[in-house]
mmCIF file as gemmi writes it, N, C-alpha and C atoms, coordinates in Angstrom:
data_model
loop_
_atom_site.group_PDB
_atom_site.id
_atom_site.type_symbol
_atom_site.label_atom_id
_atom_site.label_alt_id
_atom_site.label_comp_id
_atom_site.label_asym_id
_atom_site.label_entity_id
_atom_site.label_seq_id
_atom_site.pdbx_PDB_ins_code
_atom_site.Cartn_x
_atom_site.Cartn_y
_atom_site.Cartn_z
_atom_site.occupancy
_atom_site.B_iso_or_equiv
_atom_site.pdbx_formal_charge
_atom_site.auth_seq_id
_atom_site.auth_asym_id
_atom_site.pdbx_PDB_model_num
ATOM 1 N N . UNK Axp A 1 ? 46.08 126.524 105.906 1 0 ? 1 A 1
ATOM 2 C CA . UNK Axp A 1 ? 47.388 126.04 105.56 1 0 ? 1 A 1
ATOM 3 C C . UNK Axp A 1 ? 47.297 125.342 104.202 1 0 ? 1 A 1
ATOM 4 N N . UNK Axp A 2 ? 48.274 125.609 103.328 1 0 ? 2 A 1
ATOM 5 C CA . UNK Axp A 2 ? 48.255 125.049 101.978 1 0 ? 2 A 1
ATOM 6 C C . UNK Axp A 2 ? 48.846 123.653 101.99 1 0 ? 2 A 1
ATOM 7 N N . UNK Axp A 3 ? 48.287 122.811 101.185 1 0 ? 3 A 1
ATOM 8 C CA . UNK Axp A 3 ? 48.768 121.438 101.084 1 0 ? 3 A 1
ATOM 9 C C . UNK Axp A 3 ? 49.762 121.359 99.926 1 0 ? 3 A 1
ATOM 10 N N . UNK Axp A 4 ? 50.918 120.737 100.18 1 0 ? 4 A 1
ATOM 11 C CA . UNK Axp A 4 ? 51.935 120.591 99.145 1 0 ? 4 A 1
ATOM 12 C C . UNK Axp A 4 ? 51.668 119.298 98.405 1 0 ? 4 A 1
ATOM 13 N N . UNK Axp A 5 ? 51.592 119.411 97.088 1 0 ? 5 A 1
ATOM 14 C CA . UNK Axp A 5 ? 51.366 118.23 96.268 1 0 ? 5 A 1
ATOM 15 C C . UNK Axp A 5 ? 52.694 117.545 95.963 1 0 ? 5 A 1
ATOM 16 N N . UNK Axp A 6 ? 52.725 116.244 96.149 1 0 ? 6 A 1
ATOM 17 C CA . UNK Axp A 6 ? 53.892 115.441 95.816 1 0 ? 6 A 1
ATOM 18 C C . UNK Axp A 6 ? 53.598 114.76 94.499 1 0 ? 6 A 1
ATOM 19 N N . UNK Axp A 7 ? 54.494 114.881 93.508 1 0 ? 7 A 1
ATOM 20 C CA . UNK Axp A 7 ? 54.215 114.245 92.219 1 0 ? 7 A 1
ATOM 21 C C . UNK Axp A 7 ? 54.03 112.743 92.392 1 0 ? 7 A 1
ATOM 22 N N . UNK Axp A 8 ? 53.049 112.201 91.712 1 0 ? 8 A 1
ATOM 23 C CA . UNK Axp A 8 ? 52.759 110.773 91.839 1 0 ? 8 A 1
ATOM 24 C C . UNK Axp A 8 ? 53.588 109.924 90.896 1 0 ? 8 A 1
ATOM 25 N N . UNK Axp A 9 ? 54.264 110.551 89.94 1 0 ? 9 A 1
ATOM 26 C CA . UNK Axp A 9 ? 55.047 109.762 88.998 1 0 ? 9 A 1
ATOM 27 C C . UNK Axp A 9 ? 56.461 109.484 89.495 1 0 ? 9 A 1
ATOM 28 N N . UNK Axp A 10 ? 56.841 109.992 90.681 1 0 ? 10 A 1
ATOM 29 C CA . UNK Axp A 10 ? 58.161 109.736 91.249 1 0 ? 10 A 1
ATOM 30 C C . UNK Axp A 10 ? 58.052 108.512 92.151 1 0 ? 10 A 1
ATOM 31 N N . UNK Axp A 11 ? 58.711 107.422 91.785 1 0 ? 11 A 1
ATOM 32 C CA . UNK Axp A 11 ? 58.613 106.216 92.621 1 0 ? 11 A 1
ATOM 33 C C . UNK Axp A 11 ? 59.352 106.419 93.939 1 0 ? 11 A 1
ATOM 34 N N . UNK Axp A 12 ? 58.733 105.949 94.994 1 0 ? 12 A 1
ATOM 35 C CA . UNK Axp A 12 ? 59.379 105.999 96.292 1 0 ? 12 A 1
ATOM 36 C C . UNK Axp A 12 ? 59.935 104.623 96.58 1 0 ? 12 A 1
ATOM 37 N N . UNK Axp A 13 ? 61.202 104.592 96.941 1 0 ? 13 A 1
ATOM 38 C CA . UNK Axp A 13 ? 61.833 103.298 97.191 1 0 ? 13 A 1
ATOM 39 C C . UNK Axp A 13 ? 62.126 103.156 98.667 1 0 ? 13 A 1
ATOM 40 N N . UNK Axp A 14 ? 62.094 101.939 99.106 1 0 ? 14 A 1
ATOM 41 C CA . UNK Axp A 14 ? 62.461 101.659 100.495 1 0 ? 14 A 1
ATOM 42 C C . UNK Axp A 14 ? 63.962 101.791 100.624 1 0 ? 14 A 1
ATOM 43 N N . UNK Axp A 15 ? 64.39 101.974 101.823 1 0 ? 15 A 1
ATOM 44 C CA . UNK Axp A 15 ? 65.837 102.093 102.046 1 0 ? 15 A 1
ATOM 45 C C . UNK Axp A 15 ? 66.509 100.792 101.628 1 0 ? 15 A 1
ATOM 46 N N . UNK Axp A 16 ? 67.495 100.927 100.75 1 0 ? 16 A 1
ATOM 47 C CA . UNK Axp A 16 ? 68.211 99.748 100.281 1 0 ? 16 A 1
ATOM 48 C C . UNK Axp A 16 ? 69.437 99.536 101.148 1 0 ? 16 A 1
ATOM 49 N N . UNK Axp A 17 ? 69.759 98.285 101.433 1 0 ? 17 A 1
ATOM 50 C CA . UNK Axp A 17 ? 70.949 98.043 102.259 1 0 ? 17 A 1
ATOM 51 C C . UNK Axp A 17 ? 72.207 98.488 101.517 1 0 ? 17 A 1
ATOM 52 N N . UNK Axp A 18 ? 73.102 99.06 102.257 1 0 ? 18 A 1
ATOM 53 C CA . UNK Axp A 18 ? 74.364 99.518 101.687 1 0 ? 18 A 1
ATOM 54 C C . UNK Axp A 18 ? 75.364 98.371 101.792 1 0 ? 18 A 1
ATOM 55 N N . UNK Axp A 19 ? 75.924 98.025 100.659 1 0 ? 19 A 1
ATOM 56 C CA . UNK Axp A 19 ? 76.916 96.952 100.64 1 0 ? 19 A 1
ATOM 57 C C . UNK Axp A 19 ? 78.283 97.549 100.916 1 0 ? 19 A 1
ATOM 58 N N . UNK Axp A 20 ? 78.959 96.968 101.865 1 0 ? 20 A 1
ATOM 59 C CA . UNK Axp A 20 ? 80.307 97.422 102.162 1 0 ? 20 A 1
ATOM 60 C C . UNK Axp A 20 ? 81.278 96.585 101.354 1 0 ? 20 A 1
ATOM 61 N N . UNK Axp A 21 ? 82.118 97.271 100.628 1 0 ? 21 A 1
ATOM 62 C CA . UNK Axp A 21 ? 83.125 96.562 99.86 1 0 ? 21 A 1
ATOM 63 C C . UNK Axp A 21 ? 84.469 96.806 100.513 1 0 ? 21 A 1
ATOM 64 N N . UNK Axp A 22 ? 85.213 95.763 100.594 1 0 ? 22 A 1
ATOM 65 C CA . UNK Axp A 22 ? 86.545 95.877 101.148 1 0 ? 22 A 1
ATOM 66 C C . UNK Axp A 22 ? 87.475 96.338 100.039 1 0 ? 22 A 1
ATOM 67 N N . UNK Axp A 23 ? 88.087 97.46 100.26 1 0 ? 23 A 1
ATOM 68 C CA . UNK Axp A 23 ? 89.003 97.986 99.262 1 0 ? 23 A 1
ATOM 69 C C . UNK Axp A 23 ? 90.286 97.163 99.285 1 0 ? 23 A 1
ATOM 70 N N . UNK Axp A 24 ? 90.682 96.742 98.115 1 0 ? 24 A 1
ATOM 71 C CA . UNK Axp A 24 ? 91.931 96.005 98.015 1 0 ? 24 A 1
ATOM 72 C C . UNK Axp A 24 ? 93.067 96.974 98.286 1 0 ? 24 A 1
ATOM 73 N N . UNK Axp A 25 ? 94.038 96.537 99.04 1 0 ? 25 A 1
ATOM 74 C CA . UNK Axp A 25 ? 95.138 97.446 99.322 1 0 ? 25 A 1
ATOM 75 C C . UNK Axp A 25 ? 95.845 97.847 98.038 1 0 ? 25 A 1
ATOM 76 N N . UNK Axp A 26 ? 96.124 99.125 97.912 1 0 ? 26 A 1
ATOM 77 C CA . UNK Axp A 26 ? 96.791 99.635 96.721 1 0 ? 26 A 1
ATOM 78 C C . UNK Axp A 26 ? 98.27 99.292 96.744 1 0 ? 26 A 1
ATOM 79 N N . UNK Axp A 27 ? 98.941 99.641 95.69 1 0 ? 27 A 1
ATOM 80 C CA . UNK Axp A 27 ? 100.371 99.348 95.649 1 0 ? 27 A 1
ATOM 81 C C . UNK Axp A 27 ? 101.106 100.155 96.717 1 0 ? 27 A 1
ATOM 82 N N . UNK Axp A 28 ? 102.129 99.547 97.265 1 0 ? 28 A 1
ATOM 83 C CA . UNK Axp A 28 ? 102.936 100.218 98.264 1 0 ? 28 A 1
ATOM 84 C C . UNK Axp A 28 ? 103.735 101.321 97.576 1 0 ? 28 A 1
ATOM 85 N N . UNK Axp A 29 ? 103.698 102.516 98.161 1 0 ? 29 A 1
ATOM 86 C CA . UNK Axp A 29 ? 104.402 103.642 97.574 1 0 ? 29 A 1
ATOM 87 C C . UNK Axp A 29 ? 105.694 103.91 98.321 1 0 ? 29 A 1
ATOM 88 N N . UNK Axp A 30 ? 106.707 104.274 97.583 1 0 ? 30 A 1
ATOM 89 C CA . UNK Axp A 30 ? 107.966 104.72 98.164 1 0 ? 30 A 1
ATOM 90 C C . UNK Axp A 30 ? 108.024 106.223 97.988 1 0 ? 30 A 1
ATOM 91 N N . UNK Axp A 31 ? 108.366 106.925 99.049 1 0 ? 31 A 1
ATOM 92 C CA . UNK Axp A 31 ? 108.392 108.383 99.015 1 0 ? 31 A 1
ATOM 93 C C . UNK Axp A 31 ? 109.831 108.873 99.052 1 0 ? 31 A 1
ATOM 94 N N . UNK Axp A 32 ? 110.109 109.8 98.156 1 0 ? 32 A 1
ATOM 95 C CA . UNK Axp A 32 ? 111.417 110.424 98.096 1 0 ? 32 A 1
ATOM 96 C C . UNK Axp A 32 ? 111.255 111.923 98.293 1 0 ? 32 A 1
ATOM 97 N N . UNK Axp A 33 ? 112.204 112.508 99.008 1 0 ? 33 A 1
ATOM 98 C CA . UNK Axp A 33 ? 112.218 113.96 99.202 1 0 ? 33 A 1
ATOM 99 C C . UNK Axp A 33 ? 113.185 114.561 98.203 1 0 ? 33 A 1
ATOM 100 N N . UNK Axp A 34 ? 112.74 115.595 97.511 1 0 ? 34 A 1
ATOM 101 C CA . UNK Axp A 34 ? 113.595 116.332 96.59 1 0 ? 34 A 1
ATOM 102 C C . UNK Axp A 34 ? 114.322 117.388 97.409 1 0 ? 34 A 1
ATOM 103 N N . UNK Axp A 35 ? 115.634 117.285 97.506 1 0 ? 35 A 1
ATOM 104 C CA . UNK Axp A 35 ? 116.421 118.185 98.342 1 0 ? 35 A 1
ATOM 105 C C . UNK Axp A 35 ? 116.76 119.498 97.652 1 0 ? 35 A 1
ATOM 106 N N . UNK Axp A 36 ? 116.407 119.633 96.367 1 0 ? 36 A 1
ATOM 107 C CA . UNK Axp A 36 ? 116.77 120.822 95.609 1 0 ? 36 A 1
ATOM 108 C C . UNK Axp A 36 ? 115.556 121.665 95.226 1 0 ? 36 A 1
ATOM 109 N N . UNK Axp A 37 ? 114.523 121.022 94.685 1 0 ? 37 A 1
ATOM 110 C CA . UNK Axp A 37 ? 113.355 121.745 94.19 1 0 ? 37 A 1
ATOM 111 C C . UNK Axp A 37 ? 112.09 121.326 94.931 1 0 ? 37 A 1
ATOM 112 N N . UNK Axp A 38 ? 111.146 122.245 95.042 1 0 ? 38 A 1
ATOM 113 C CA . UNK Axp A 38 ? 109.852 121.908 95.632 1 0 ? 38 A 1
ATOM 114 C C . UNK Axp A 38 ? 108.872 121.443 94.566 1 0 ? 38 A 1
ATOM 115 N N . UNK Axp A 39 ? 109.134 121.799 93.318 1 0 ? 39 A 1
ATOM 116 C CA . UNK Axp A 39 ? 108.242 121.409 92.227 1 0 ? 39 A 1
ATOM 117 C C . UNK Axp A 39 ? 109.047 121.293 90.936 1 0 ? 39 A 1
ATOM 118 N N . UNK Axp A 40 ? 108.894 120.167 90.267 1 0 ? 40 A 1
ATOM 119 C CA . UNK Axp A 40 ? 109.511 119.963 88.954 1 0 ? 40 A 1
ATOM 120 C C . UNK Axp A 40 ? 108.961 118.688 88.353 1 0 ? 40 A 1
ATOM 121 N N . UNK Axp A 41 ? 109.272 118.459 87.093 1 0 ? 41 A 1
ATOM 122 C CA . UNK Axp A 41 ? 108.829 117.262 86.399 1 0 ? 41 A 1
ATOM 123 C C . UNK Axp A 41 ? 110.07 116.49 85.971 1 0 ? 41 A 1
ATOM 124 N N . UNK Axp A 42 ? 110.202 115.272 86.468 1 0 ? 42 A 1
ATOM 125 C CA . UNK Axp A 42 ? 111.344 114.423 86.13 1 0 ? 42 A 1
ATOM 126 C C . UNK Axp A 42 ? 110.976 113.546 84.946 1 0 ? 42 A 1
ATOM 127 N N . UNK Axp A 43 ? 111.888 113.411 84.003 1 0 ? 43 A 1
ATOM 128 C CA . UNK Axp A 43 ? 111.675 112.551 82.832 1 0 ? 43 A 1
ATOM 129 C C . UNK Axp A 43 ? 112.644 111.375 82.945 1 0 ? 43 A 1
ATOM 130 N N . UNK Axp A 44 ? 112.099 110.173 82.995 1 0 ? 44 A 1
ATOM 131 C CA . UNK Axp A 44 ? 112.936 108.975 83.082 1 0 ? 44 A 1
ATOM 132 C C . UNK Axp A 44 ? 113.548 108.711 81.699 1 0 ? 44 A 1
ATOM 133 N N . UNK Axp A 45 ? 114.858 108.56 81.632 1 0 ? 45 A 1
ATOM 134 C CA . UNK Axp A 45 ? 115.517 108.46 80.325 1 0 ? 45 A 1
ATOM 135 C C . UNK Axp A 45 ? 115.178 107.201 79.527 1 0 ? 45 A 1
ATOM 136 N N . UNK Axp A 46 ? 114.939 106.083 80.197 1 0 ? 46 A 1
ATOM 137 C CA . UNK Axp A 46 ? 114.7 104.826 79.474 1 0 ? 46 A 1
ATOM 138 C C . UNK Axp A 46 ? 113.364 104.824 78.742 1 0 ? 46 A 1
ATOM 139 N N . UNK Axp A 47 ? 112.321 105.271 79.402 1 0 ? 47 A 1
ATOM 140 C CA . UNK Axp A 47 ? 110.979 105.188 78.817 1 0 ? 47 A 1
ATOM 141 C C . UNK Axp A 47 ? 110.344 106.549 78.578 1 0 ? 47 A 1
ATOM 142 N N . UNK Axp A 48 ? 111.028 107.613 78.97 1 0 ? 48 A 1
ATOM 143 C CA . UNK Axp A 48 ? 110.538 108.99 78.841 1 0 ? 48 A 1
ATOM 144 C C . UNK Axp A 48 ? 109.233 109.223 79.601 1 0 ? 48 A 1
ATOM 145 N N . UNK Axp A 49 ? 108.99 108.395 80.631 1 0 ? 49 A 1
ATOM 146 C CA . UNK Axp A 49 ? 107.85 108.646 81.514 1 0 ? 49 A 1
ATOM 147 C C . UNK Axp A 49 ? 108.181 109.827 82.401 1 0 ? 49 A 1
ATOM 148 N N . UNK Axp A 50 ? 107.157 110.48 82.914 1 0 ? 50 A 1
ATOM 149 C CA . UNK Axp A 50 ? 107.395 111.626 83.784 1 0 ? 50 A 1
ATOM 150 C C . UNK Axp A 50 ? 106.985 111.314 85.218 1 0 ? 50 A 1
ATOM 151 N N . UNK Axp A 51 ? 107.73 111.896 86.15 1 0 ? 51 A 1
ATOM 152 C CA . UNK Axp A 51 ? 107.432 111.786 87.573 1 0 ? 51 A 1
ATOM 153 C C . UNK Axp A 51 ? 107.291 113.203 88.111 1 0 ? 51 A 1
ATOM 154 N N . UNK Axp A 52 ? 106.123 113.568 88.583 1 0 ? 52 A 1
ATOM 155 C CA . UNK Axp A 52 ? 105.961 114.923 89.119 1 0 ? 52 A 1
ATOM 156 C C . UNK Axp A 52 ? 106.48 115.034 90.55 1 0 ? 52 A 1
ATOM 157 N N . UNK Axp A 53 ? 107.182 116.118 90.821 1 0 ? 53 A 1
ATOM 158 C CA . UNK Axp A 53 ? 107.604 116.457 92.177 1 0 ? 53 A 1
ATOM 159 C C . UNK Axp A 53 ? 106.689 117.578 92.637 1 0 ? 53 A 1
ATOM 160 N N . UNK Axp A 54 ? 106.041 117.386 93.775 1 0 ? 54 A 1
ATOM 161 C CA . UNK Axp A 54 ? 105.155 118.405 94.341 1 0 ? 54 A 1
ATOM 162 C C . UNK Axp A 54 ? 105.426 118.504 95.83 1 0 ? 54 A 1
ATOM 163 N N . UNK Axp A 55 ? 105.551 119.713 96.319 1 0 ? 55 A 1
ATOM 164 C CA . UNK Axp A 55 ? 105.852 119.962 97.739 1 0 ? 55 A 1
ATOM 165 C C . UNK Axp A 55 ? 107.115 119.212 98.154 1 0 ? 55 A 1
ATOM 166 N N . UNK Axp A 56 ? 108.094 119.199 97.251 1 0 ? 56 A 1
ATOM 167 C CA . UNK Axp A 56 ? 109.389 118.557 97.464 1 0 ? 56 A 1
ATOM 168 C C . UNK Axp A 56 ? 109.281 117.049 97.681 1 0 ? 56 A 1
ATOM 169 N N . UNK Axp A 57 ? 108.216 116.436 97.185 1 0 ? 57 A 1
ATOM 170 C CA . UNK Axp A 57 ? 108.014 114.994 97.35 1 0 ? 57 A 1
ATOM 171 C C . UNK Axp A 57 ? 107.688 114.352 95.999 1 0 ? 57 A 1
ATOM 172 N N . UNK Axp A 58 ? 108.178 113.145 95.832 1 0 ? 58 A 1
ATOM 173 C CA . UNK Axp A 58 ? 107.795 112.324 94.687 1 0 ? 58 A 1
ATOM 174 C C . UNK Axp A 58 ? 107.509 110.928 95.219 1 0 ? 58 A 1
ATOM 175 N N . UNK Axp A 59 ? 106.397 110.349 94.778 1 0 ? 59 A 1
ATOM 176 C CA . UNK Axp A 59 ? 105.998 109.01 95.215 1 0 ? 59 A 1
ATOM 177 C C . UNK Axp A 59 ? 105.941 108.085 94.005 1 0 ? 59 A 1
ATOM 178 N N . UNK Axp A 60 ? 106.502 106.904 94.18 1 0 ? 60 A 1
ATOM 179 C CA . UNK Axp A 60 ? 106.48 105.91 93.113 1 0 ? 60 A 1
ATOM 180 C C . UNK Axp A 60 ? 106.09 104.56 93.705 1 0 ? 60 A 1
ATOM 181 N N . UNK Axp A 61 ? 105.406 103.731 92.931 1 0 ? 61 A 1
ATOM 182 C CA . UNK Axp A 61 ? 105.084 102.381 93.421 1 0 ? 61 A 1
ATOM 183 C C . UNK Axp A 61 ? 106.365 101.59 93.661 1 0 ? 61 A 1
ATOM 184 N N . UNK Axp A 62 ? 106.352 100.768 94.682 1 0 ? 62 A 1
ATOM 185 C CA . UNK Axp A 62 ? 107.547 99.984 95.007 1 0 ? 62 A 1
ATOM 186 C C . UNK Axp A 62 ? 107.901 98.989 93.906 1 0 ? 62 A 1
ATOM 187 N N . UNK Axp A 63 ? 106.968 98.703 93.019 1 0 ? 63 A 1
ATOM 188 C CA . UNK Axp A 63 ? 107.234 97.792 91.911 1 0 ? 63 A 1
ATOM 189 C C . UNK Axp A 63 ? 107.848 98.507 90.703 1 0 ? 63 A 1
ATOM 190 N N . UNK Axp A 64 ? 107.951 99.821 90.752 1 0 ? 64 A 1
ATOM 191 C CA . UNK Axp A 64 ? 108.483 100.602 89.629 1 0 ? 64 A 1
ATOM 192 C C . UNK Axp A 64 ? 110.004 100.677 89.752 1 0 ? 64 A 1
ATOM 193 N N . UNK Axp A 65 ? 110.678 99.629 89.288 1 0 ? 65 A 1
ATOM 194 C CA . UNK Axp A 65 ? 112.127 99.536 89.456 1 0 ? 65 A 1
ATOM 195 C C . UNK Axp A 65 ? 112.87 100.623 88.683 1 0 ? 65 A 1
ATOM 196 N N . UNK Axp A 66 ? 112.368 101.01 87.529 1 0 ? 66 A 1
ATOM 197 C CA . UNK Axp A 66 ? 113.039 102.057 86.74 1 0 ? 66 A 1
ATOM 198 C C . UNK Axp A 66 ? 113.064 103.382 87.501 1 0 ? 66 A 1
ATOM 199 N N . UNK Axp A 67 ? 111.918 103.782 88.051 1 0 ? 67 A 1
ATOM 200 C CA . UNK Axp A 67 ? 111.84 105.05 88.782 1 0 ? 67 A 1
ATOM 201 C C . UNK Axp A 67 ? 112.684 105.005 90.054 1 0 ? 67 A 1
ATOM 202 N N . UNK Axp A 68 ? 112.668 103.891 90.741 1 0 ? 68 A 1
ATOM 203 C CA . UNK Axp A 68 ? 113.442 103.768 91.983 1 0 ? 68 A 1
ATOM 204 C C . UNK Axp A 68 ? 114.937 103.834 91.695 1 0 ? 68 A 1
ATOM 205 N N . UNK Axp A 69 ? 115.363 103.146 90.647 1 0 ? 69 A 1
ATOM 206 C CA . UNK Axp A 69 ? 116.779 103.216 90.247 1 0 ? 69 A 1
ATOM 207 C C . UNK Axp A 69 ? 117.173 104.656 89.927 1 0 ? 69 A 1
ATOM 208 N N . UNK Axp A 70 ? 116.334 105.338 89.185 1 0 ? 70 A 1
ATOM 209 C CA . UNK Axp A 70 ? 116.606 106.723 88.792 1 0 ? 70 A 1
ATOM 210 C C . UNK Axp A 70 ? 116.73 107.628 90.017 1 0 ? 70 A 1
ATOM 211 N N . UNK Axp A 71 ? 115.786 107.509 90.937 1 0 ? 71 A 1
ATOM 212 C CA . UNK Axp A 71 ? 115.791 108.38 92.109 1 0 ? 71 A 1
ATOM 213 C C . UNK Axp A 71 ? 116.955 108.076 93.049 1 0 ? 71 A 1
ATOM 214 N N . UNK Axp A 72 ? 117.274 106.804 93.218 1 0 ? 72 A 1
ATOM 215 C CA . UNK Axp A 72 ? 118.387 106.429 94.107 1 0 ? 72 A 1
ATOM 216 C C . UNK Axp A 72 ? 119.745 106.802 93.51 1 0 ? 72 A 1
ATOM 217 N N . UNK Axp A 73 ? 119.813 106.923 92.196 1 0 ? 73 A 1
ATOM 218 C CA . UNK Axp A 73 ? 121.072 107.235 91.531 1 0 ? 73 A 1
ATOM 219 C C . UNK Axp A 73 ? 121.425 108.719 91.602 1 0 ? 73 A 1
ATOM 220 N N . UNK Axp A 74 ? 120.482 109.57 91.999 1 0 ? 74 A 1
ATOM 221 C CA . UNK Axp A 74 ? 120.719 111.014 92.034 1 0 ? 74 A 1
ATOM 222 C C . UNK Axp A 74 ? 120.758 111.519 93.48 1 0 ? 74 A 1
ATOM 223 N N . UNK Axp A 75 ? 121.751 112.327 93.767 1 0 ? 75 A 1
ATOM 224 C CA . UNK Axp A 75 ? 121.911 112.873 95.121 1 0 ? 75 A 1
ATOM 225 C C . UNK Axp A 75 ? 120.826 113.881 95.485 1 0 ? 75 A 1
ATOM 226 N N . UNK Axp A 76 ? 120.05 114.341 94.502 1 0 ? 76 A 1
ATOM 227 C CA . UNK Axp A 76 ? 118.975 115.305 94.772 1 0 ? 76 A 1
ATOM 228 C C . UNK Axp A 76 ? 117.831 114.683 95.567 1 0 ? 76 A 1
ATOM 229 N N . UNK Axp A 77 ? 117.776 113.353 95.608 1 0 ? 77 A 1
ATOM 230 C CA . UNK Axp A 77 ? 116.624 112.673 96.216 1 0 ? 77 A 1
ATOM 231 C C . UNK Axp A 77 ? 117.031 111.829 97.404 1 0 ? 77 A 1
ATOM 232 N N . UNK Axp A 78 ? 116.179 111.853 98.404 1 0 ? 78 A 1
ATOM 233 C CA . UNK Axp A 78 ? 116.416 111.101 99.635 1 0 ? 78 A 1
ATOM 234 C C . UNK Axp A 78 ? 115.192 110.212 99.893 1 0 ? 78 A 1
ATOM 235 N N . UNK Axp A 79 ? 115.437 108.909 100.04 1 0 ? 79 A 1
ATOM 236 C CA . UNK Axp A 79 ? 114.35 107.979 100.366 1 0 ? 79 A 1
ATOM 237 C C . UNK Axp A 79 ? 113.9 108.21 101.798 1 0 ? 79 A 1
ATOM 238 N N . UNK Axp A 80 ? 112.601 108.384 101.973 1 0 ? 80 A 1
ATOM 239 C CA . UNK Axp A 80 ? 112.071 108.617 103.312 1 0 ? 80 A 1
ATOM 240 C C . UNK Axp A 80 ? 111.656 107.294 103.931 1 0 ? 80 A 1
ATOM 241 N N . UNK Axp A 81 ? 112.019 107.093 105.16 1 0 ? 81 A 1
ATOM 242 C CA . UNK Axp A 81 ? 111.622 105.9 105.915 1 0 ? 81 A 1
ATOM 243 C C . UNK Axp A 81 ? 110.284 106.183 106.579 1 0 ? 81 A 1
ATOM 244 N N . UNK Axp A 82 ? 109.41 105.208 106.557 1 0 ? 82 A 1
ATOM 245 C CA . UNK Axp A 82 ? 108.109 105.4 107.2 1 0 ? 82 A 1
ATOM 246 C C . UNK Axp A 82 ? 107.877 104.389 108.266 1 0 ? 82 A 1
């Protein structure tokens, strides 16, 4: 039986403890359903930012007042309750 040589220049380390980090909760998202299109790109008129619609859904942070105002002002979008 042949002996397999292990390179001696590769340091072997002991198992290091895994540190668990608590993920900070992300921003709360508000979900809107696009009642007309399944995919499109919305451009907000005030800042010209874009909001992508995918699978008839668009999600915006609850702190994004400009996007929420825009979506609530148009009948194409319906706020989903969760």
